[in-house]
C-alpha positions, 0 to 999 in steps of 0.5 A: 500500499502506498503512503497516500493510500493510508491517508485516503478514505476508502469507498466501495464503488460498483465495478461497472461504474469504473468501466469493468465489464461485469454487468449482466450483459457483459458491459461496463459504463464509461464515465470518465467524469465520475471516475475523475471525481474519485481521485482523492479516495481509495476506491475499492471496486466490487460487483456483488453479483460476481462475488456471489458466484454469478457469471458474466454475462448472466440472465438479468434478475429482478427482485419480486415481491419487494426490495432488498430489505424484503429479501433479507426478511425472506418476504422477497426474492431475486429471480431471472425472467424464466423464474430461476431463483438467484436469491442465495447468490445475491445474498452471498455477494452482499455478505462478501461486499460487507466483509470487504467494506469492514476490512477496508474501513469503508463507510461509504459505497457508491453503487449503481442505481436500479440494480437488484444488488446495488440500487439505492433509490430505485430498482426494477419492479420484478415484472421484467417490463422495464418498470422502476419502483422506489427501493433498494438492492440486496447489497445496499440493504445489508450495507445500510443495515450495518451503518454504511452509507450508500449512494447512487452514482448520480447522487455522488456527482450532484453532491460533488458539484455542490461540495456536499460529500 
């Protein structure tokens, strides 16, 4: 570890937001301004779905009957459109992301909104009809429950513009 890494705050960041090709469709995002905004932090890339053992690419998943909080309360689950239950993989990935956060001392995570793992404002409604609802993903729910602040990439960018982070 470089000396500068020892003094910078650690932040978990969805790996796809950093350009890593780990999304369900095998793609990543190209967000140079977002990446640039992280230069003063020790960035720890994570993809909870890959950490949970899911492949790249993989069938898209959505949470049915609730959101990430419901998944942990066993009132909701994560499924593919064909009905394959992927709840256990999403929970496994969330637990691994939490372990990484604890080990690194990260108190903040910037995660991809709308994702069944990482959503912090909205997720898809479970119908596979491209409808979003207010709610959080499985990883976000677990991190928040453990006192880790989670925000979406667009919220990070807006707050950075106003220097409110």
